[in-house]
mmCIF file as gemmi writes it, N, C-alpha and C atoms, coordinates in Angstrom:
data_model
loop_
_atom_site.group_PDB
_atom_site.id
_atom_site.type_symbol
_atom_site.label_atom_id
_atom_site.label_alt_id
_atom_site.label_comp_id
_atom_site.label_asym_id
_atom_site.label_entity_id
_atom_site.label_seq_id
_atom_site.pdbx_PDB_ins_code
_atom_site.Cartn_x
_atom_site.Cartn_y
_atom_site.Cartn_z
_atom_site.occupancy
_atom_site.B_iso_or_equiv
_atom_site.pdbx_formal_charge
_atom_site.auth_seq_id
_atom_site.auth_asym_id
_atom_site.pdbx_PDB_model_num
ATOM 1 N N . MET Axp A 1 ? -2.057 -26.667 55.928 1 0 ? 1 A 1
ATOM 2 C CA . MET Axp A 1 ? -2.641 -26.824 54.613 1 0 ? 1 A 1
ATOM 3 C C . MET Axp A 1 ? -2.247 -28.155 53.988 1 0 ? 1 A 1
ATOM 4 N N . HIS Axp A 2 ? -1.035 -28.608 54.269 1 0 ? 2 A 1
ATOM 5 C CA . HIS Axp A 2 ? -0.602 -29.892 53.722 1 0 ? 2 A 1
ATOM 6 C C . HIS Axp A 2 ? -1.453 -31.036 54.264 1 0 ? 2 A 1
ATOM 7 N N . ALA Axp A 3 ? -1.858 -30.945 55.507 1 0 ? 3 A 1
ATOM 8 C CA . ALA Axp A 3 ? -2.703 -31.992 56.092 1 0 ? 3 A 1
ATOM 9 C C . ALA Axp A 3 ? -4.051 -32.039 55.389 1 0 ? 3 A 1
ATOM 10 N N . LEU Axp A 4 ? -4.583 -30.88 55.024 1 0 ? 4 A 1
ATOM 11 C CA . LEU Axp A 4 ? -5.859 -30.826 54.312 1 0 ? 4 A 1
ATOM 12 C C . LEU Axp A 4 ? -5.726 -31.466 52.933 1 0 ? 4 A 1
ATOM 13 N N . HIS Axp A 5 ? -4.632 -31.194 52.254 1 0 ? 5 A 1
ATOM 14 C CA . HIS Axp A 5 ? -4.399 -31.796 50.939 1 0 ? 5 A 1
ATOM 15 C C . HIS Axp A 5 ? -4.271 -33.304 51.058 1 0 ? 5 A 1
ATOM 16 N N . ARG Axp A 6 ? -3.561 -33.766 52.063 1 0 ? 6 A 1
ATOM 17 C CA . ARG Axp A 6 ? -3.39 -35.199 52.288 1 0 ? 6 A 1
ATOM 18 C C . ARG Axp A 6 ? -4.731 -35.868 52.57 1 0 ? 6 A 1
ATOM 19 N N . LEU Axp A 7 ? -5.538 -35.223 53.393 1 0 ? 7 A 1
ATOM 20 C CA . LEU Axp A 7 ? -6.856 -35.756 53.727 1 0 ? 7 A 1
ATOM 21 C C . LEU Axp A 7 ? -7.748 -35.816 52.487 1 0 ? 7 A 1
ATOM 22 N N . LEU Axp A 8 ? -7.701 -34.781 51.663 1 0 ? 8 A 1
ATOM 23 C CA . LEU Axp A 8 ? -8.475 -34.763 50.43 1 0 ? 8 A 1
ATOM 24 C C . LEU Axp A 8 ? -8.018 -35.866 49.48 1 0 ? 8 A 1
ATOM 25 N N . LEU Axp A 9 ? -6.723 -36.068 49.356 1 0 ? 9 A 1
ATOM 26 C CA . LEU Axp A 9 ? -6.188 -37.122 48.497 1 0 ? 9 A 1
ATOM 27 C C . LEU Axp A 9 ? -6.63 -38.494 48.982 1 0 ? 9 A 1
ATOM 28 N N . ILE Axp A 10 ? -6.6 -38.714 50.283 1 0 ? 10 A 1
ATOM 29 C CA . ILE Axp A 10 ? -7.027 -39.999 50.848 1 0 ? 10 A 1
ATOM 30 C C . ILE Axp A 10 ? -8.513 -40.221 50.559 1 0 ? 10 A 1
ATOM 31 N N . ALA Axp A 11 ? -9.325 -39.188 50.71 1 0 ? 11 A 1
ATOM 32 C CA . ALA Axp A 11 ? -10.762 -39.312 50.441 1 0 ? 11 A 1
ATOM 33 C C . ALA Axp A 11 ? -11.017 -39.626 48.971 1 0 ? 11 A 1
ATOM 34 N N . LEU Axp A 12 ? -10.284 -38.987 48.078 1 0 ? 12 A 1
ATOM 35 C CA . LEU Axp A 12 ? -10.446 -39.254 46.651 1 0 ? 12 A 1
ATOM 36 C C . LEU Axp A 12 ? -10.033 -40.673 46.302 1 0 ? 12 A 1
ATOM 37 N N . LEU Axp A 13 ? -8.947 -41.138 46.865 1 0 ? 13 A 1
ATOM 38 C CA . LEU Axp A 13 ? -8.488 -42.497 46.599 1 0 ? 13 A 1
ATOM 39 C C . LEU Axp A 13 ? -9.458 -43.523 47.158 1 0 ? 13 A 1
ATOM 40 N N . ALA Axp A 14 ? -10.021 -43.26 48.311 1 0 ? 14 A 1
ATOM 41 C CA . ALA Axp A 14 ? -10.986 -44.191 48.91 1 0 ? 14 A 1
ATOM 42 C C . ALA Axp A 14 ? -12.234 -44.273 48.034 1 0 ? 14 A 1
ATOM 43 N N . GLY Axp A 15 ? -12.68 -43.165 47.493 1 0 ? 15 A 1
ATOM 44 C CA . GLY Axp A 15 ? -13.825 -43.169 46.602 1 0 ? 15 A 1
ATOM 45 C C . GLY Axp A 15 ? -13.531 -43.886 45.306 1 0 ? 15 A 1
ATOM 46 N N . ALA Axp A 16 ? -12.289 -43.829 44.851 1 0 ? 16 A 1
ATOM 47 C CA . ALA Axp A 16 ? -11.908 -44.495 43.609 1 0 ? 16 A 1
ATOM 48 C C . ALA Axp A 16 ? -11.823 -46.006 43.781 1 0 ? 16 A 1
ATOM 49 N N . ALA Axp A 17 ? -11.783 -46.483 45.011 1 0 ? 17 A 1
ATOM 50 C CA . ALA Axp A 17 ? -11.675 -47.919 45.261 1 0 ? 17 A 1
ATOM 51 C C . ALA Axp A 17 ? -12.944 -48.66 44.861 1 0 ? 17 A 1
ATOM 52 N N . LEU Axp A 18 ? -14.097 -47.98 44.893 1 0 ? 18 A 1
ATOM 53 C CA . LEU Axp A 18 ? -15.36 -48.604 44.468 1 0 ? 18 A 1
ATOM 54 C C . LEU Axp A 18 ? -15.593 -48.282 43.002 1 0 ? 18 A 1
ATOM 55 N N . PRO Axp A 19 ? -16.031 -49.236 42.237 1 0 ? 19 A 1
ATOM 56 C CA . PRO Axp A 19 ? -16.383 -48.938 40.844 1 0 ? 19 A 1
ATOM 57 C C . PRO Axp A 19 ? -17.464 -47.87 40.794 1 0 ? 19 A 1
ATOM 58 N N . ALA Axp A 20 ? -17.512 -47.117 39.696 1 0 ? 20 A 1
ATOM 59 C CA . ALA Axp A 20 ? -18.458 -46.007 39.573 1 0 ? 20 A 1
ATOM 60 C C . ALA Axp A 20 ? -19.904 -46.46 39.721 1 0 ? 20 A 1
ATOM 61 N N . TRP Axp A 21 ? -20.231 -47.688 39.282 1 0 ? 21 A 1
ATOM 62 C CA . TRP Axp A 21 ? -21.602 -48.17 39.35 1 0 ? 21 A 1
ATOM 63 C C . TRP Axp A 21 ? -21.992 -48.668 40.729 1 0 ? 21 A 1
ATOM 64 N N . ALA Axp A 22 ? -21.029 -48.873 41.606 1 0 ? 22 A 1
ATOM 65 C CA . ALA Axp A 22 ? -21.326 -49.451 42.924 1 0 ? 22 A 1
ATOM 66 C C . ALA Axp A 22 ? -21.728 -48.352 43.9 1 0 ? 22 A 1
ATOM 67 N N . GLN Axp A 23 ? -22.999 -48.018 43.901 1 0 ? 23 A 1
ATOM 68 C CA . GLN Axp A 23 ? -23.508 -47.007 44.827 1 0 ? 23 A 1
ATOM 69 C C . GLN Axp A 23 ? -23.694 -47.592 46.221 1 0 ? 23 A 1
ATOM 70 N N . VAL Axp A 24 ? -23.802 -48.903 46.3 1 0 ? 24 A 1
ATOM 71 C CA . VAL Axp A 24 ? -24.012 -49.597 47.566 1 0 ? 24 A 1
ATOM 72 C C . VAL Axp A 24 ? -22.735 -50.365 47.891 1 0 ? 24 A 1
ATOM 73 N N . SER Axp A 25 ? -22.172 -50.117 49.059 1 0 ? 25 A 1
ATOM 74 C CA . SER Axp A 25 ? -20.925 -50.779 49.443 1 0 ? 25 A 1
ATOM 75 C C . SER Axp A 25 ? -21.192 -52.205 49.921 1 0 ? 25 A 1
ATOM 76 N N . ARG Axp A 26 ? -20.126 -52.962 50.017 1 0 ? 26 A 1
ATOM 77 C CA . ARG Axp A 26 ? -20.199 -54.325 50.543 1 0 ? 26 A 1
ATOM 78 C C . ARG Axp A 26 ? -20.794 -54.313 51.946 1 0 ? 26 A 1
ATOM 79 N N . ASP Axp A 27 ? -20.345 -53.383 52.773 1 0 ? 27 A 1
ATOM 80 C CA . ASP Axp A 27 ? -20.832 -53.304 54.153 1 0 ? 27 A 1
ATOM 81 C C . ASP Axp A 27 ? -22.313 -52.928 54.215 1 0 ? 27 A 1
ATOM 82 N N . GLN Axp A 28 ? -22.743 -52.023 53.326 1 0 ? 28 A 1
ATOM 83 C CA . GLN Axp A 28 ? -24.161 -51.648 53.299 1 0 ? 28 A 1
ATOM 84 C C . GLN Axp A 28 ? -25.03 -52.829 52.881 1 0 ? 28 A 1
ATOM 85 N N . ALA Axp A 29 ? -24.569 -53.579 51.882 1 0 ? 29 A 1
ATOM 86 C CA . ALA Axp A 29 ? -25.324 -54.754 51.441 1 0 ? 29 A 1
ATOM 87 C C . ALA Axp A 29 ? -25.407 -55.792 52.56 1 0 ? 29 A 1
ATOM 88 N N . ALA Axp A 30 ? -24.3 -56.005 53.255 1 0 ? 30 A 1
ATOM 89 C CA . ALA Axp A 30 ? -24.292 -56.963 54.362 1 0 ? 30 A 1
ATOM 90 C C . ALA Axp A 30 ? -25.242 -56.522 55.468 1 0 ? 30 A 1
ATOM 91 N N . ALA Axp A 31 ? -25.229 -55.237 55.79 1 0 ? 31 A 1
ATOM 92 C CA . ALA Axp A 31 ? -26.118 -54.726 56.846 1 0 ? 31 A 1
ATOM 93 C C . ALA Axp A 31 ? -27.581 -54.878 56.447 1 0 ? 31 A 1
ATOM 94 N N . GLN Axp A 32 ? -27.882 -54.611 55.184 1 0 ? 32 A 1
ATOM 95 C CA . GLN Axp A 32 ? -29.259 -54.744 54.707 1 0 ? 32 A 1
ATOM 96 C C . GLN Axp A 32 ? -29.729 -56.192 54.794 1 0 ? 32 A 1
ATOM 97 N N . ALA Axp A 33 ? -28.887 -57.129 54.357 1 0 ? 33 A 1
ATOM 98 C CA . ALA Axp A 33 ? -29.257 -58.547 54.414 1 0 ? 33 A 1
ATOM 99 C C . ALA Axp A 33 ? -29.413 -59.014 55.855 1 0 ? 33 A 1
ATOM 100 N N . GLN Axp A 34 ? -28.535 -58.556 56.723 1 0 ? 34 A 1
ATOM 101 C CA . GLN Axp A 34 ? -28.61 -58.938 58.138 1 0 ? 34 A 1
ATOM 102 C C . GLN Axp A 34 ? -29.899 -58.418 58.754 1 0 ? 34 A 1
ATOM 103 N N . GLN Axp A 35 ? -30.251 -57.186 58.413 1 0 ? 35 A 1
ATOM 104 C CA . GLN Axp A 35 ? -31.472 -56.593 58.95 1 0 ? 35 A 1
ATOM 105 C C . GLN Axp A 35 ? -32.715 -57.329 58.435 1 0 ? 35 A 1
ATOM 106 N N . GLN Axp A 36 ? -32.712 -57.714 57.159 1 0 ? 36 A 1
ATOM 107 C CA . GLN Axp A 36 ? -33.865 -58.4 56.572 1 0 ? 36 A 1
ATOM 108 C C . GLN Axp A 36 ? -34.069 -59.787 57.154 1 0 ? 36 A 1
ATOM 109 N N . THR Axp A 37 ? -32.981 -60.476 57.47 1 0 ? 37 A 1
ATOM 110 C CA . THR Axp A 37 ? -33.096 -61.867 57.917 1 0 ? 37 A 1
ATOM 111 C C . THR Axp A 37 ? -32.946 -62.035 59.421 1 0 ? 37 A 1
ATOM 112 N N . GLY Axp A 38 ? -32.34 -61.072 60.084 1 0 ? 38 A 1
ATOM 113 C CA . GLY Axp A 38 ? -32.043 -61.219 61.505 1 0 ? 38 A 1
ATOM 114 C C . GLY Axp A 38 ? -30.92 -62.203 61.757 1 0 ? 38 A 1
ATOM 115 N N . GLY Axp A 39 ? -30.245 -62.596 60.678 1 0 ? 39 A 1
ATOM 116 C CA . GLY Axp A 39 ? -29.197 -63.604 60.786 1 0 ? 39 A 1
ATOM 117 C C . GLY Axp A 39 ? -27.797 -63.03 60.846 1 0 ? 39 A 1
ATOM 118 N N . ARG Axp A 40 ? -26.827 -63.914 60.685 1 0 ? 40 A 1
ATOM 119 C CA . ARG Axp A 40 ? -25.406 -63.555 60.719 1 0 ? 40 A 1
ATOM 120 C C . ARG Axp A 40 ? -24.841 -63.702 59.317 1 0 ? 40 A 1
ATOM 121 N N . VAL Axp A 41 ? -24.126 -62.679 58.858 1 0 ? 41 A 1
ATOM 122 C CA . VAL Axp A 41 ? -23.56 -62.683 57.511 1 0 ? 41 A 1
ATOM 123 C C . VAL Axp A 41 ? -22.348 -63.612 57.472 1 0 ? 41 A 1
ATOM 124 N N . LEU Axp A 42 ? -22.363 -64.506 56.479 1 0 ? 42 A 1
ATOM 125 C CA . LEU Axp A 42 ? -21.262 -65.448 56.289 1 0 ? 42 A 1
ATOM 126 C C . LEU Axp A 42 ? -20.298 -64.995 55.2 1 0 ? 42 A 1
ATOM 127 N N . ALA Axp A 43 ? -20.839 -64.428 54.104 1 0 ? 43 A 1
ATOM 128 C CA . ALA Axp A 43 ? -19.99 -64.021 52.975 1 0 ? 43 A 1
ATOM 129 C C . ALA Axp A 43 ? -20.723 -62.985 52.139 1 0 ? 43 A 1
ATOM 130 N N . VAL Axp A 44 ? -19.944 -62.117 51.477 1 0 ? 44 A 1
ATOM 131 C CA . VAL Axp A 44 ? -20.492 -61.112 50.572 1 0 ? 44 A 1
ATOM 132 C C . VAL Axp A 44 ? -19.617 -61.09 49.321 1 0 ? 44 A 1
ATOM 133 N N . ASP Axp A 45 ? -20.245 -61.295 48.148 1 0 ? 45 A 1
ATOM 134 C CA . ASP Axp A 45 ? -19.512 -61.309 46.886 1 0 ? 45 A 1
ATOM 135 C C . ASP Axp A 45 ? -20.312 -60.582 45.819 1 0 ? 45 A 1
ATOM 136 N N . LEU Axp A 46 ? -19.61 -60.035 44.823 1 0 ? 46 A 1
ATOM 137 C CA . LEU Axp A 46 ? -20.284 -59.459 43.668 1 0 ? 46 A 1
ATOM 138 C C . LEU Axp A 46 ? -20.7 -60.578 42.731 1 0 ? 46 A 1
ATOM 139 N N . ALA Axp A 47 ? -21.867 -60.425 42.119 1 0 ? 47 A 1
ATOM 140 C CA . ALA Axp A 47 ? -22.374 -61.435 41.181 1 0 ? 47 A 1
ATOM 141 C C . ALA Axp A 47 ? -23.201 -60.734 40.11 1 0 ? 47 A 1
ATOM 142 N N . ASP Axp A 48 ? -23.632 -61.506 39.117 1 0 ? 48 A 1
ATOM 143 C CA . ASP Axp A 48 ? -24.493 -61.003 38.059 1 0 ? 48 A 1
ATOM 144 C C . ASP Axp A 48 ? -25.85 -61.683 38.179 1 0 ? 48 A 1
ATOM 145 N N . ALA Axp A 49 ? -26.916 -60.886 38.12 1 0 ? 49 A 1
ATOM 146 C CA . ALA Axp A 49 ? -28.276 -61.438 38.175 1 0 ? 49 A 1
ATOM 147 C C . ALA Axp A 49 ? -29.085 -60.779 37.076 1 0 ? 49 A 1
ATOM 148 N N . GLY Axp A 50 ? -29.263 -61.493 35.996 1 0 ? 50 A 1
ATOM 149 C CA . GLY Axp A 50 ? -30.05 -60.969 34.89 1 0 ? 50 A 1
ATOM 150 C C . GLY Axp A 50 ? -29.451 -59.725 34.259 1 0 ? 50 A 1
ATOM 151 N N . GLY Axp A 51 ? -28.137 -59.675 34.18 1 0 ? 51 A 1
ATOM 152 C CA . GLY Axp A 51 ? -27.477 -58.528 33.58 1 0 ? 51 A 1
ATOM 153 C C . GLY Axp A 51 ? -27.228 -57.376 34.526 1 0 ? 51 A 1
ATOM 154 N N . ARG Axp A 52 ? -27.614 -57.514 35.76 1 0 ? 52 A 1
ATOM 155 C CA . ARG Axp A 52 ? -27.387 -56.464 36.768 1 0 ? 52 A 1
ATOM 156 C C . ARG Axp A 52 ? -26.339 -56.939 37.755 1 0 ? 52 A 1
ATOM 157 N N . THR Axp A 53 ? -25.501 -56.028 38.193 1 0 ? 53 A 1
ATOM 158 C CA . THR Axp A 53 ? -24.501 -56.36 39.198 1 0 ? 53 A 1
ATOM 159 C C . THR Axp A 53 ? -25.152 -56.291 40.57 1 0 ? 53 A 1
ATOM 160 N N . VAL Axp A 54 ? -24.999 -57.358 41.326 1 0 ? 54 A 1
ATOM 161 C CA . VAL Axp A 54 ? -25.608 -57.45 42.658 1 0 ? 54 A 1
ATOM 162 C C . VAL Axp A 54 ? -24.568 -57.907 43.672 1 0 ? 54 A 1
ATOM 163 N N . TRP Axp A 55 ? -24.842 -57.574 44.911 1 0 ? 55 A 1
ATOM 164 C CA . TRP Axp A 55 ? -24.093 -58.17 46.017 1 0 ? 55 A 1
ATOM 165 C C . TRP Axp A 55 ? -24.832 -59.439 46.404 1 0 ? 55 A 1
ATOM 166 N N . ARG Axp A 56 ? -24.123 -60.541 46.468 1 0 ? 56 A 1
ATOM 167 C CA . ARG Axp A 56 ? -24.684 -61.835 46.885 1 0 ? 56 A 1
ATOM 168 C C . ARG Axp A 56 ? -24.257 -62.03 48.338 1 0 ? 56 A 1
ATOM 169 N N . VAL Axp A 57 ? -25.22 -61.925 49.242 1 0 ? 57 A 1
ATOM 170 C CA . VAL Axp A 57 ? -24.921 -61.984 50.675 1 0 ? 57 A 1
ATOM 171 C C . VAL Axp A 57 ? -25.452 -63.297 51.234 1 0 ? 57 A 1
ATOM 172 N N . LYS Axp A 58 ? -24.56 -64.117 51.743 1 0 ? 58 A 1
ATOM 173 C CA . LYS Axp A 58 ? -24.954 -65.395 52.346 1 0 ? 58 A 1
ATOM 174 C C . LYS Axp A 58 ? -25.071 -65.183 53.857 1 0 ? 58 A 1
ATOM 175 N N . VAL Axp A 59 ? -26.222 -65.562 54.409 1 0 ? 59 A 1
ATOM 176 C CA . VAL Axp A 59 ? -26.472 -65.4 55.843 1 0 ? 59 A 1
ATOM 177 C C . VAL Axp A 59 ? -26.965 -66.707 56.443 1 0 ? 59 A 1
ATOM 178 N N . VAL Axp A 60 ? -26.756 -66.862 57.738 1 0 ? 60 A 1
ATOM 179 C CA . VAL Axp A 60 ? -27.357 -67.967 58.47 1 0 ? 60 A 1
ATOM 180 C C . VAL Axp A 60 ? -28.383 -67.334 59.414 1 0 ? 60 A 1
ATOM 181 N N . THR Axp A 61 ? -29.631 -67.806 59.297 1 0 ? 61 A 1
ATOM 182 C CA . THR Axp A 61 ? -30.722 -67.23 60.073 1 0 ? 61 A 1
ATOM 183 C C . THR Axp A 61 ? -30.643 -67.702 61.525 1 0 ? 61 A 1
ATOM 184 N N . PRO Axp A 62 ? -31.391 -67.055 62.408 1 0 ? 62 A 1
ATOM 185 C CA . PRO Axp A 62 ? -31.417 -67.5 63.804 1 0 ? 62 A 1
ATOM 186 C C . PRO Axp A 62 ? -31.873 -68.956 63.963 1 0 ? 62 A 1
ATOM 187 N N . ARG Axp A 63 ? -32.628 -69.474 62.983 1 0 ? 63 A 1
ATOM 188 C CA . ARG Axp A 63 ? -33.084 -70.877 63.045 1 0 ? 63 A 1
ATOM 189 C C . ARG Axp A 63 ? -32.046 -71.834 62.475 1 0 ? 63 A 1
ATOM 190 N N . GLY Axp A 64 ? -30.941 -71.283 61.938 1 0 ? 64 A 1
ATOM 191 C CA . GLY Axp A 64 ? -29.882 -72.135 61.411 1 0 ? 64 A 1
ATOM 192 C C . GLY Axp A 64 ? -29.951 -72.383 59.913 1 0 ? 64 A 1
ATOM 193 N N . ASP Axp A 65 ? -30.918 -71.767 59.23 1 0 ? 65 A 1
ATOM 194 C CA . ASP Axp A 65 ? -31.034 -71.918 57.78 1 0 ? 65 A 1
ATOM 195 C C . ASP Axp A 65 ? -30.038 -70.987 57.091 1 0 ? 65 A 1
ATOM 196 N N . VAL Axp A 66 ? -29.423 -71.472 56.019 1 0 ? 66 A 1
ATOM 197 C CA . VAL Axp A 66 ? -28.534 -70.628 55.229 1 0 ? 66 A 1
ATOM 198 C C . VAL Axp A 66 ? -29.34 -70.072 54.065 1 0 ? 66 A 1
ATOM 199 N N . ARG Axp A 67 ? -29.307 -68.755 53.911 1 0 ? 67 A 1
ATOM 200 C CA . ARG Axp A 67 ? -30.039 -68.081 52.842 1 0 ? 67 A 1
ATOM 201 C C . ARG Axp A 67 ? -29.095 -67.178 52.075 1 0 ? 67 A 1
ATOM 202 N N . VAL Axp A 68 ? -29.426 -66.925 50.822 1 0 ? 68 A 1
ATOM 203 C CA . VAL Axp A 68 ? -28.683 -65.972 50.005 1 0 ? 68 A 1
ATOM 204 C C . VAL Axp A 68 ? -29.611 -64.802 49.695 1 0 ? 68 A 1
ATOM 205 N N . VAL Axp A 69 ? -29.159 -63.602 50.011 1 0 ? 69 A 1
ATOM 206 C CA . VAL Axp A 69 ? -29.916 -62.384 49.751 1 0 ? 69 A 1
ATOM 207 C C . VAL Axp A 69 ? -29.158 -61.605 48.687 1 0 ? 69 A 1
ATOM 208 N N . LEU Axp A 70 ? -29.862 -61.204 47.618 1 0 ? 70 A 1
ATOM 209 C CA . LEU Axp A 70 ? -29.257 -60.399 46.566 1 0 ? 70 A 1
ATOM 210 C C . LEU Axp A 70 ? -29.623 -58.934 46.795 1 0 ? 70 A 1
ATOM 211 N N . VAL Axp A 71 ? -28.614 -58.064 46.69 1 0 ? 71 A 1
ATOM 212 C CA . VAL Axp A 71 ? -28.819 -56.624 46.844 1 0 ? 71 A 1
ATOM 213 C C . VAL Axp A 71 ? -28.232 -55.951 45.618 1 0 ? 71 A 1
ATOM 214 N N . ASP Axp A 72 ? -29.049 -55.194 44.882 1 0 ? 72 A 1
ATOM 215 C CA . ASP Axp A 72 ? -28.578 -54.509 43.689 1 0 ? 72 A 1
ATOM 216 C C . ASP Axp A 72 ? -27.461 -53.533 44.074 1 0 ? 72 A 1
ATOM 217 N N . ALA Axp A 73 ? -26.312 -53.63 43.405 1 0 ? 73 A 1
ATOM 218 C CA . ALA Axp A 73 ? -25.143 -52.814 43.75 1 0 ? 73 A 1
ATOM 219 C C . ALA Axp A 73 ? -25.338 -51.348 43.384 1 0 ? 73 A 1
ATOM 220 N N . GLY Axp A 74 ? -26.266 -51.066 42.486 1 0 ? 74 A 1
ATOM 221 C CA . GLY Axp A 74 ? -26.511 -49.689 42.1 1 0 ? 74 A 1
ATOM 222 C C . GLY Axp A 74 ? -27.587 -49.01 42.902 1 0 ? 74 A 1
ATOM 223 N N . SER Axp A 75 ? -28.661 -49.717 43.169 1 0 ? 75 A 1
ATOM 224 C CA . SER Axp A 75 ? -29.824 -49.084 43.826 1 0 ? 75 A 1
ATOM 225 C C . SER Axp A 75 ? -29.999 -49.488 45.28 1 0 ? 75 A 1
ATOM 226 N N . GLY Axp A 76 ? -29.45 -50.634 45.68 1 0 ? 76 A 1
ATOM 227 C CA . GLY Axp A 76 ? -29.653 -51.121 47.043 1 0 ? 76 A 1
ATOM 228 C C . GLY Axp A 76 ? -30.921 -51.922 47.208 1 0 ? 76 A 1
ATOM 229 N N . ARG Axp A 77 ? -31.696 -52.05 46.135 1 0 ? 77 A 1
ATOM 230 C CA . ARG Axp A 77 ? -32.956 -52.809 46.204 1 0 ? 77 A 1
ATOM 231 C C . ARG Axp A 77 ? -32.699 -54.281 45.922 1 0 ? 77 A 1
ATOM 232 N N . ARG Axp A 78 ? -33.643 -55.096 46.33 1 0 ? 78 A 1
ATOM 233 C CA . ARG Axp A 78 ? -33.566 -56.517 45.989 1 0 ? 78 A 1
ATOM 234 C C . ARG Axp A 78 ? -34.03 -56.696 44.559 1 0 ? 78 A 1
ATOM 235 N N . PRO Axp A 79 ? -33.235 -57.36 43.719 1 0 ? 79 A 1
ATOM 236 C CA . PRO Axp A 79 ? -33.616 -57.539 42.309 1 0 ? 79 A 1
ATOM 237 C C . PRO Axp A 79 ? -34.786 -58.49 42.13 1 0 ? 79 A 1
């Protein structure tokens, strides 16, 4: 039973690590940007876009172009 309590505590703490508004994780945003561009993710940071919190994902495309993809941190959609 102690192991179950420990596991539950770890799960609760892991969930608390993301802000309540961040329904989309850093890894999910990176995967979405990678899938959209077919490129390689260089960096992922939180940013503000028109009053909305977004993940700013910088990728390098297969052609070598560097692009920035914004992913809404709450909905996962592109703003």
